[in-house]
C-alpha positions in Angstrom: 40.8 58.5 99.1 41.0 61.5 100.6 38.4 61.4 103.8 36.8 64.8 103.2 35.1 65.8 99.8 36.3 68.8 98.5 33.2 71.8 98.3 31.7 72.7 95.1 32.6 76.4 95.4 35.3 77.9 94.4 38.7 76.1 95.3 42.4 76.6 95.4 45.3 75.0 93.0 46.1 71.7 94.6 49.2 70.9 92.8 49.1 67.4 94.6 45.7 66.6 92.5 46.8 68.6 89.3 50.2 66.1 89.1 47.9 63.0 89.6 45.2 64.5 86.9 48.2 65.4 84.7 50.0 61.8 85.0 46.6 60.3 84.7 46.4 61.6 81.2 48.9 62.8 79.4 51.1 59.9 79.4 48.3 57.7 78.2 47.5 60.4 75.3 50.9 60.8 74.0 51.4 56.7 74.3 48.4 56.4 72.5 48.9 59.1 69.6 52.8 57.0 68.9 50.9 54.1 69.0 48.4 55.0 66.4 51.2 57.0 64.5 53.7 53.6 63.8 50.7 52.3 62.1 50.0 55.0 59.7 52.9 53.5 57.7 50.9 50.4 56.6 47.7 52.1 55.9 49.0 54.6 53.9 50.6 51.8 51.9 47.5 50.5 51.1 45.8 53.6 50.2 48.6 54.3 47.8 47.8 50.8 46.2 43.8 52.5 45.6 44.7 56.2 44.8 45.6 56.1 41.3 47.2 59.3 40.0 48.0 60.2 43.5 49.8 57.3 44.1 53.5 58.7 44.3 51.7 61.2 47.2 51.4 58.8 49.9 54.4 57.2 48.6 55.8 60.3 49.6 53.5 60.6 52.4 54.7 57.5 53.8 58.4 58.4 53.8 57.9 62.0 55.6 56.3 59.8 58.4 59.2 57.2 58.6 61.7 60.2 58.2 59.7 62.3 61.4 58.1 60.0 63.6 59.5 60.7 66.6 59.4 64.2 65.6 55.5 64.3 65.0 55.1 62.6 68.2 57.0 64.9 70.4 55.2 67.6 69.3 51.8 66.5 69.7 53.3 65.7 73.2 54.7 69.1 73.2 51.5 71.3 73.0 49.7 69.1 75.7 52.4 69.8 78.5 52.6 73.4 77.2 48.3 73.6 77.8 48.6 71.7 80.7 51.4 74.0 81.9 49.1 77.3 81.0 46.4 75.4 83.5 48.9 75.0 86.5 49.7 78.7 86.0 46.5 79.6 86.3 46.1 81.3 82.7 44.3 78.3 80.8 45.1 78.3 77.4 42.3 78.7 74.3 42.8 75.9 71.7 41.0 78.4 68.9 43.3 81.0 69.9 46.2 78.3 69.3 45.2 77.1 66.2 44.5 80.5 64.5 47.9 82.0 65.9 49.7 82.5 62.5 46.8 84.4 60.7 46.3 87.2 63.7 50.5 88.0 62.5 49.6 90.0 59.5 47.7 89.9 56.7 48.7 87.1 54.4 46.2 84.7 54.2 46.4 81.7 55.1 46.9 78.7 52.5 44.0 76.9 51.6 45.9 73.3 53.2 46.2 75.1 56.5 42.7 75.9 56.2 41.7 72.0 55.1 44.1 70.7 58.0 41.8 73.0 61.0 39.1 72.2 59.7 39.4 68.8 59.8 40.8 68.8 63.4 37.9 70.9 64.4 35.4 68.3 63.2 37.8 65.9 65.2 37.2 68.0 68.4 33.2 68.2 67.3 32.7 64.4 67.5 34.6 64.0 70.0 32.6 66.7 72.4 29.2 65.4 71.3 30.6 61.8 72.2 31.9 62.6 75.7 29.1 65.9 76.3 28.2 65.2 79.9 31.2 63.7 80.9 33.6 66.0 79.7 31.2 69.0 81.8 32.1 67.1 84.9 35.8 67.5 84.0 35.6 71.1 83.4 34.6 71.6 86.6 36.3 69.9 88.8 39.5 70.4 87.0 38.6 74.3 87.3 38.3 73.5 91.2 41.2 71.8 91.1 43.7 74.7 90.0 41.8 77.2 91.3 41.1 78.6 88.1 37.2 80.2 87.3 36.1 78.4 85.0 37.2 75.7 82.5 35.2 75.0 78.9 35.9 72.9 76.0 38.4 75.8 74.9 40.6 75.9 77.4 40.5 72.3 79.5 44.2 70.9 78.3 42.7 68.0 77.5 39.2 68.5 76.0 38.7 67.5 72.7 40.0 70.9 71.4 43.4 70.8 72.6 43.7 67.0 71.5 42.9 68.3 68.2 45.3 71.4 67.7 47.7 68.7 69.0 47.1 66.7 66.2 47.3 69.5 64.2 50.6 70.8 65.3 52.3 67.5 65.4 51.5 67.2 61.3 52.1 71.1 60.7 55.5 71.2 60.0 55.9 67.9 57.8 55.7 68.1 54.0 52.4 66.2 53.1 50.2 66.7 50.5 46.7 68.1 51.6 44.6 65.2 50.7 47.3 62.8 52.9 47.0 65.7 55.9 43.1 65.2 55.9 43.7 61.0 55.9 45.9 60.9 58.3 43.6 63.3 60.7 41.0 61.6 59.4 42.5 58.0 61.2 43.6 59.9 64.1 40.3 60.4 64.7 39.2 56.8 64.0 42.0 55.4 66.2 41.8 57.6 69.0 38.0 58.3 69.7 37.3 55.4 71.7 40.0 55.5 73.6 40.3 59.0 74.7 36.2 58.6 75.8 37.4 55.7 78.1 40.1 57.8 78.9 37.9 60.7 80.0 35.7 58.6 82.4 38.4 56.7 84.0 39.7 59.9 85.4 36.6 61.8 86.0 36.3 58.6 88.4 39.8 59.0 90.2 39.1 62.9 90.1 35.7 61.5 92.2 37.3 58.9 93.9 40.1 62.2 95.5 37.2 63.4 96.8 37.2 66.4 94.4 33.4 67.8 93.8 31.6 63.7 93.8 28.5 65.1 94.2 27.9 65.6 90.4 28.8 62.1 89.4 27.0 61.2 86.9 23.6 59.6 88.1 23.2 56.1 86.0 19.7 55.7 84.4 18.2 52.7 82.8 18.6 53.1 79.3 15.5 54.3 77.3 13.3 51.7 75.7 13.9 51.8 72.2 10.9 53.6 69.7 8.1 50.7 68.6 8.5 50.5 65.2 6.3 52.4 62.7 4.7 51.0 59.7 4.9 52.0 56.3 3.1 54.5 54.7 0.3 54.4 52.0 1.6 53.0 48.6 4.4 50.9 51.1 6.6 53.7 51.1 8.2 53.9 54.5 9.4 56.9 55.9 12.5 57.1 54.4 14.3 56.2 57.5 13.5 59.0 59.8 12.4 58.9 63.1 10.8 62.2 62.5 7.7 62.0 60.8 5.2 64.5 60.4 3.4 64.9 63.4 2.0 67.8 66.1 5.8 67.5 67.5 7.5 68.2 64.0 5.0 70.1 62.3 6.2 73.5 60.7 5.0 76.6 61.6 2.4 76.6 58.5 1.0 74.2 59.5 0.2 74.7 62.9 -0.9 77.9 61.9 -3.1 76.4 59.3 -4.8 74.0 62.0 -5.9 76.4 64.3 -8.0 78.5 61.7 -9.9 75.3 60.9 -12.3 75.3 63.8 -13.7 71.9 62.3 -10.4 70.1 62.4 -8.7 71.8 66.1 -8.1 69.1 68.6 -6.9 66.6 66.1 -4.7 68.6 63.5 -0.9 69.4 63.8 -1.3 72.1 67.4 -4.4 71.0 68.5 -3.2 67.4 71.2 -6.6 65.5 71.0 -5.3 62.6 72.5 -8.3 60.5 71.1 -6.0 58.0 68.8 -5.1 54.6 69.2 -1.6 55.2 69.0 1.1 57.0 67.7 1.1 56.0 63.9 -3.3 56.6 64.1 -2.7 59.9 65.3 0.2 60.9 62.4 -2.3 58.9 59.8 -5.2 61.4 61.3 -3.2 64.6 61.4 -2.3 64.0 57.8 -5.5 63.4 56.0 -7.0 66.4 58.6 -4.7 68.8 57.1 -5.6 67.2 53.4 -8.7 68.0 53.9 -8.3 71.6 55.2 -5.8 72.3 51.8 -8.3 70.9 49.6 -11.4 72.8 50.9 -9.1 76.5 51.3 -8.6 75.5 47.7 -12.0 75.1 46.7 -13.5 77.8 48.6 -10.8 80.6 46.4 -10.4 78.3 43.3 -13.1 80.9 41.7 -11.2 84.0 42.5 -8.0 82.4 41.1 -9.0 81.7 37.5 -10.1 83.4 34.8 -13.6 83.8 33.7 -12.7 81.7 30.5 -11.5 79.1 32.7 -14.8 79.4 35.4 -16.9 79.4 31.8 -15.5 75.7 31.1 -15.5 74.6 34.5 -19.5 75.1 34.0 -20.2 73.1 31.7 -21.4 69.7 32.6 -20.9 68.0 29.4 -17.3 67.6 30.0 -15.6 64.0 31.3 -12.3 64.4 33.5 -9.2 62.5 32.4 -8.0 59.7 34.1 -5.7 59.4 36.2 -3.4 57.3 33.9 -4.2 59.9 30.8 -3.1 62.8 33.5 -0.2 60.8 33.5 0.6 60.5 29.8 -0.2 64.0 29.2 2.5 64.6 32.3 4.9 62.1 30.8 5.0 64.2 27.5 5.3 67.7 29.0 8.6 66.4 32.0 10.3 65.0 28.4 9.4 67.8 26.4 8.3 71.1 28.3 6.5 73.6 26.3 7.8 76.8 25.3 5.1 78.2 26.8 5.4 76.8 30.4 9.4 77.7 30.4 8.5 80.7 29.5 6.3 80.8 32.7 8.8 79.4 34.6 11.4 82.2 33.5 8.7 85.2 33.9 7.3 86.5 37.4 4.1 87.5 36.7 2.3 84.4 34.8 0.6 81.9 37.6 2.2 78.7 36.7 -1.0 76.6 38.3 -2.9 78.0 36.0 -0.1 77.5 32.7 0.3 73.7 33.9 -3.7 73.6 33.4 -3.8 75.1 30.1 -0.5 72.1 29.2 -2.1 69.6 30.6 -5.8 70.0 28.4 -3.7 70.7 25.3 -1.4 68.0 25.7 -4.3 65.7 25.7 -4.6 65.7 22.3 -2.0 64.0 21.9 -3.3 61.4 22.8 -6.5 61.3 20.8 -8.9 63.6 23.5 -10.7 66.4 22.4 -9.8 68.8 25.2 -13.4 70.6 24.5 -14.9 67.8 26.0 -12.3 67.1 28.5 -11.9 68.5 32.1 -9.3 68.0 34.8 -10.7 65.9 37.9 -10.9 68.0 41.1 -8.8 66.1 42.9 -6.2 66.3 40.1 -6.5 70.3 39.4 -5.7 70.4 43.3 -2.5 68.9 42.8 -1.5 71.2 39.9 -2.8 74.5 41.6 -1.0 73.2 45.5 2.5 72.5 43.0 2.2 75.4 40.9 1.6 77.9 43.5 4.3 75.9 45.5 6.7 76.8 42.9 5.1 80.2 42.3 6.2 81.4 45.4 9.6 79.3 45.5 10.9 81.1 42.2 9.5 84.7 43.5 10.7 84.4 46.7 14.1 83.2 46.7 17.4 84.3 45.3 16.9 82.0 41.8 18.2 83.8 38.5 19.1 82.3 35.7 20.2 78.9 35.0 19.7 78.1 39.0 15.9 79.4 38.2 15.7 76.8 35.0 16.9 74.0 36.8 14.1 74.5 39.8 11.5 75.1 37.1 12.3 71.7 35.3 10.6 70.2 38.4 7.7 71.4 38.3 6.1 68.6 36.3 7.5 65.6 37.9 6.0 67.4 41.1 2.7 67.4 39.9 2.8 63.6 39.2 4.5 63.1 42.6 1.3 65.0 44.2 -1.0 62.7 41.8 0.2 59.5 42.9 1.3 60.6 47.2 -0.5 63.3 48.2 1.5 62.9 51.9 4.0 64.5 50.1 2.5 67.9 51.4 2.0 66.7 55.2 5.2 64.3 55.6 8.1 66.4 56.6 10.5 63.1 55.8 9.2 62.6 52.0 11.9 62.1 49.6 10.4 64.2 47.0 10.3 67.4 49.5 13.4 66.6 50.8 15.3 66.1 47.8 13.9 69.8 46.4 14.9 71.4 50.1 18.7 70.0 49.4 18.5 71.4 45.6 17.0 74.7 46.3 19.7 75.2 49.1 22.6 74.4 46.8 20.5 76.8 43.6 19.7 79.6 46.2 22.2 82.6 44.9 24.4 80.6 43.0 25.7 82.3 40.1 28.3 80.2 39.1 31.0 82.8 39.4 33.5 80.0 41.7 34.8 76.9 40.8 33.4 75.4 43.8 29.9 76.6 42.2 30.1 75.7 39.3 31.1 72.0 40.0 27.6 72.3 42.3 25.7 73.3 39.8 26.8 71.0 37.6 26.0 68.1 40.1 22.4 69.7 40.7 22.1 69.5 36.7 22.7 65.7 36.8 20.4 64.9 39.6 17.6 66.8 37.6 18.7 65.7 34.4 18.4 61.8 36.0 15.0 62.5 37.5 13.2 63.8 34.5 14.9 61.2 32.0 13.8 58.1 34.7 11.1 59.4 37.0 8.1 57.2 35.4 6.0 56.2 38.6 8.2 54.6 40.9 9.0 57.0 43.6 11.7 55.3 44.8 14.1 57.4 42.5 13.5 59.9 45.1 15.3 58.3 47.8 18.4 56.9 45.4 18.9 60.7 44.0 18.5 62.7 47.5 20.6 60.0 49.4 23.6 60.6 46.2 23.0 64.6 46.4 22.9 64.2 50.4 26.4 62.9 50.4 27.7 65.3 47.4 26.3 68.1 49.7 28.1 67.0 52.7 31.2 67.1 50.5 30.8 70.5 49.4 29.6 72.3 52.8 33.4 71.2 53.7 34.5 73.5 51.3 31.8 76.2 52.0 33.6 76.0 56.0 36.4 76.7 54.2 35.3 79.8 52.5 33.7 80.9 55.5 36.8 80.9 57.4 38.4 82.6 54.7 35.7 85.1 54.3 36.6 85.6 58.3 40.1 85.8 58.1 39.7 88.3 54.6 36.9 90.5 56.8 39.8 90.8 59.9 42.5 91.8 57.7 40.7 94.2 56.2 39.8 96.0 59.3 43.6 95.6 60.6 44.1 97.5 57.8 41.7 100.3 58.3 42.5 100.3 62.3 46.0 101.1 61.4 45.6 103.7 58.2 43.5 105.4 60.3 45.9 105.4 63.5 48.7 107.0 61.1 46.8 109.8 60.0 45.6 110.4 63.2 49.4 110.1 64.1 50.3 112.8 61.3 47.2 114.9 62.2 48.7 115.1 65.6 51.4 116.3 64.5 51.3 118.6 61.5 47.5 119.6 61.8 46.9 122.3 59.7 50.2 123.7 59.8 52.3 124.5 56.5 55.7 122.9 55.7 58.2 122.3 53.2 57.0 120.9 50.2 59.5 117.6 50.2 58.7 117.7 53.9 54.8 117.3 53.6 55.2 114.8 50.9 57.9 113.0 52.9 55.2 112.6 56.0 52.0 111.7 53.7 53.5 109.3 51.4 56.6 107.4 52.5 56.3 107.8 56.5 52.8 106.6 57.0 53.1 103.9 54.3 56.1 103.2 56.7 54.0 103.5 59.9 51.2 101.9 58.6 52.9 98.5 57.7 54.6 98.4 61.3 51.5 99.2 63.1 50.5 95.9 61.0 53.2 94.2 62.1 53.9 94.6 65.5 50.7 96.6 66.6 50.2 100.1 68.5 53.3 99.8 70.8 56.1 98.4 68.3 59.8 99.3 68.8 59.7 99.7 64.9 56.3 102.2 65.2 57.9 104.3 68.1 61.4 104.6 65.9 59.1 106.0 63.2 56.7 108.0 65.2 60.2 109.7 66.5 61.4 110.4 63.3 58.4 112.2 62.8 58.7 114.1 65.6 62.6 114.7 65.2 62.3 116.1 61.4 59.4 118.7 62.4 61.6 119.7 65.3 64.9 120.1 62.2 62.1 122.1 60.5 61.5 124.4 63.4 65.5 124.8 64.0 65.9 125.6 60.3 62.7 128.4 60.5 64.9 129.7 63.0 67.7 130.1 60.5 70.5 128.1 62.2 73.1 127.5 59.1 75.6 125.4 58.9 73.9 122.1 60.9 74.4 119.0 59.6 70.5 118.3 58.9 68.8 115.0 59.2 72.2 113.4 60.5 71.3 111.6 63.2 68.1 110.6 61.0 69.8 108.6 58.7 69.3 105.2 59.8 65.7 105.4 60.1 64.9 107.4 57.1 66.8 104.9 54.7 63.8 102.3 56.6 61.3 104.5 55.5 62.2 105.3 51.9 63.7 100.9 51.6 59.7 100.4 52.3 58.6 102.0 49.1 61.2 100.7 47.3 63.8 103.6 47.4 67.4 101.4 47.7 71.3 102.7 47.7 71.6 105.7 45.6 68.1 106.7 45.1 67.1 106.4 48.8 70.6 108.7 49.2 69.4 111.3 46.8 66.1 111.4 48.3 67.6 112.1 51.8 69.9 114.8 50.3 66.7 116.4 48.5 65.3 116.9 52.8 68.3 118.2 53.6 68.7 120.3 51.3 65.1 121.6 51.7 66.5 122.6 55.4 69.4 124.2 54.1 67.2 126.6 51.9 65.3 127.5 54.5 67.6 127.9 57.0 69.5 130.3 54.9 66.0 132.1 53.6 66.1 131.0 50.1 63.2 129.1 49.1 64.5 128.9 45.4 67.1 126.4 46.8 64.3 123.9 47.8 63.8 120.6 45.8 61.0 118.4 45.4 61.3 114.5 46.2 62.0 112.1 43.8 59.4 110.2 41.8 58.4 107.7 44.6 57.2 103.9 43.0 54.1 102.7 42.7 53.4 100.9 46.2 50.4 99.6 48.2 49.6 98.1 51.3 48.5 94.8 51.0 44.5 94.2 50.0 42.3 91.6 50.9 41.5 90.1 47.6 37.8 91.5 45.9 34.8 89.8 47.9 33.9 86.4 45.2 30.0 88.6 45.6 28.8 92.0 46.5 28.1 93.0 49.8 24.4 93.3 51.0 23.4 96.8 50.0 21.9 98.4 53.5 19.0 100.3 53.2 20.5 104.4 52.9 16.6 105.3 52.8 16.9 105.4 56.2 18.1 107.9 59.1 21.2 106.2 60.6 19.4 107.2 64.1 15.9 105.2 62.8 16.5 102.1 64.7 15.1 100.8 67.9 18.0 100.5 71.0 16.6 97.1 71.4 17.0 95.4 68.0 20.8 97.0 68.0 21.5 95.3 71.5 20.2 91.8 70.9 22.5 91.9 67.0 25.2 92.7 69.4 24.5 89.7 71.6 23.6 87.2 68.5 25.7 83.9 68.5 28.0 82.9 65.6 25.9 80.8 63.3 22.6 82.2 63.3 20.9 83.0 60.7 18.5 85.2 59.5 16.5 86.2 56.2 18.1 89.7 54.1 15.0 90.8 52.1 16.3 93.2 49.3 14.4 95.9 47.3 12.6 93.2 45.1 11.4 91.2 47.6 13.7 88.5 47.3 14.6 86.5 50.1 18.4 85.4 50.7 19.4 84.0 54.4 22.9 85.2 55.7 24.6 83.2 58.4 26.6 85.1 61.6 30.0 83.9 60.9 32.2 86.6 62.4 32.0 89.2 64.9 34.9 91.6 64.7 36.9 92.4 68.0 37.4 96.1 66.8 34.8 97.4 65.1 31.9 95.0 66.5 30.7 94.8 62.3 28.5 91.8 62.3 30.0 89.3 58.9 27.5 87.7 57.3 27.9 84.5 54.7 25.5 83.2 52.3 25.0 79.7 51.9 28.3 79.2 50.1 30.1 80.9 52.4 30.4 84.0 50.5 30.8 87.4 52.2 27.8 89.2 51.4 26.8 91.6 54.1 28.9 93.2 57.3 26.9 95.6 58.8 27.1 97.2 62.5 24.2 96.5 65.1 22.7 100.0 64.7 22.5 99.3 60.6 20.9 96.1 61.3 18.8 97.7 63.4 18.2 99.8 60.9 16.9 97.1 58.5 14.7 95.5 60.9 13.0 98.7 61.1 12.8 98.8 57.2 11.8 95.3 57.2 14.5 94.7 55.4 16.1 92.0 57.6 13.6 88.9 59.6 14.0 85.9 61.3 15.0 82.9 59.2 13.1 80.1 60.1 14.4 76.5 59.0 11.7 75.1 57.5 13.5 74.3 54.2 12.7 75.3 50.7 9.5 73.2 50.6 8.2 74.5 53.7 9.2 78.1 53.6 6.8 78.0 50.0 3.9 76.3 51.0 3.6 79.0 54.2 3.5 81.0 51.5 1.3 79.3 49.7 -1.1 79.0 52.4 -0.6 83.0 53.0 -2.1 83.4 49.3 -5.0 81.0 49.6 -6.0 83.2 52.7 -4.7 86.3 53.9 -5.5 85.9 57.4 -2.9 83.2 57.9 -0.2 85.5 56.9 2.8 84.5 59.0 3.7 86.9 61.8 6.7 89.4 61.3 9.2 88.4 63.6 12.0 90.6 64.2 
């Protein structure tokens, strides 16, 4: 151990300590990978026995692993050694750049199985990073000091999970494996290696600290926190669905906090009041829920006369009517659930009619099937409140969310079941973990913006339809079905989200390719304009420069970048050709025109599909044109032969149209502070885009172009729908077309709209 510890400031490169760290980690990682790799043979054989139609794929995978086991292990070690060598050289290697290197070499899209492999190893890295975050933060600092670099992070630390993940990806990259077999192998690596790697990090951290490398940052051991007290089950025997975040002041959505503050009689006991007068946390939660429900009932009572028409108000004034019993209500609702009336289905499909009013009318009409005279019956105030709240909740959701066609119809079928839930368990409105609201959140997420255009969207909609069909068919008065269906659909969504992440990365790669193409075209046009400008050229020469030469230059710019050798050769060809035109205009007769340019000309014509004799004929046209100019015989000039129809590689058509930007605003009509904020927006941030009809669609910032600084937003299915500059986004903010996304879920977002409709003073403040 060193007697004098290193200070925590910037250090210099210490080769002895670097070698100590390398030998403590790299051989162990390499040996661990080789050991688990040797055991995959048996695992794949077991999988093959259960794989059904995919059995041969796993058996082929077994043979491939046996044949290339040494090569796979060698490739794993090679990447880690290369990453460590880069650290020792003072230029740490980026794991993300290494993983995406192939997609940056041109416009070709990465195969889907490669994207899936990348996503799987990224998930492996994410899991390990989450589990080892504290120790990795210390290792980053210690290794950066030892290596004499400014800093290291998850992307550049050569032994961090990101680089281990890249090493796994590289290890299997050249193997001939079916995509499902490759993904199984990566998952097996995650399970087999994670625990050992975590212990290896702890050991390295301790070894560096003992060697005197920044010992002051070592972890301070703390007593483990006491486990929270168990929570009692809620009313009706329903527990909190296994969650540890029940609806309490710490987890209250924004609408509940604002609503609580608006009701003085409940202040101090509602979320946001913080009375602290309850005996324990469970009592506080129950008290807050009760107070919020009382406030909701009070607001509904205050506003009912405003929301009802004259007929319903007159009916309510008749004192001879008896309220329908809960059993009668549930019977009528069960009939509506099984066979919704045409008028109710029409109300779901329209924007104008109130669902709450239509539901109440349908319930009273449906009572006749039970032998109840609708003229002598009315709704119990508690039941009427439940119908009002659910009806308005779905009104807001269907109005404001991007739910059209089949999506709107499916979500609308949930109205009657949710009225039944509201009557059976009022806590649905105030309990954040209630399985009914969780199911609604998941189904709304799956339906929002889902037009069924892609295969994955259709599969998702098929699952939504299956879940809703089962709910409608099986839900009587047992709320447990919501928990069962919510868990099943949540598992399905987890698998679907993996496909979404692949689509999102493909959208980013497509946009990157498109911008590279735009940049290359612009550069080619600029180079041509610099050389030609407004000058008049012989038609054959001008056609050559504007068509095959520009095409060839654009391709070379895409392949090699601006300083590539082929780019310089192509530019020189244009310069040489223009010089020959100048000489021809000076009437130099007898010169072998374009002889020195012959090889370069053949390459240009080959790039547009002219080879051999066809290419020679085109070059002869250019030669004869120059000869005609030199001899002042314009009648001898000839046109280029017809060229094959060629097009530069274009990204595939977008799966969804881009979000229209607000063209009615002037380009300079924005706040610079808004534009600056968008320039620093973090990847993964969600924003709400509002179209001209008031429909809201959430968009996730997926990628920022290093070329144009434009921001790419994708929808919930990973499909591109908006690409805009920071200034364009700032214009949208000024027009009210863009706002901060509050991720409270569909249920709470709709509840906020309900409260605003009941009391405009509670309107959500606009946040830019």
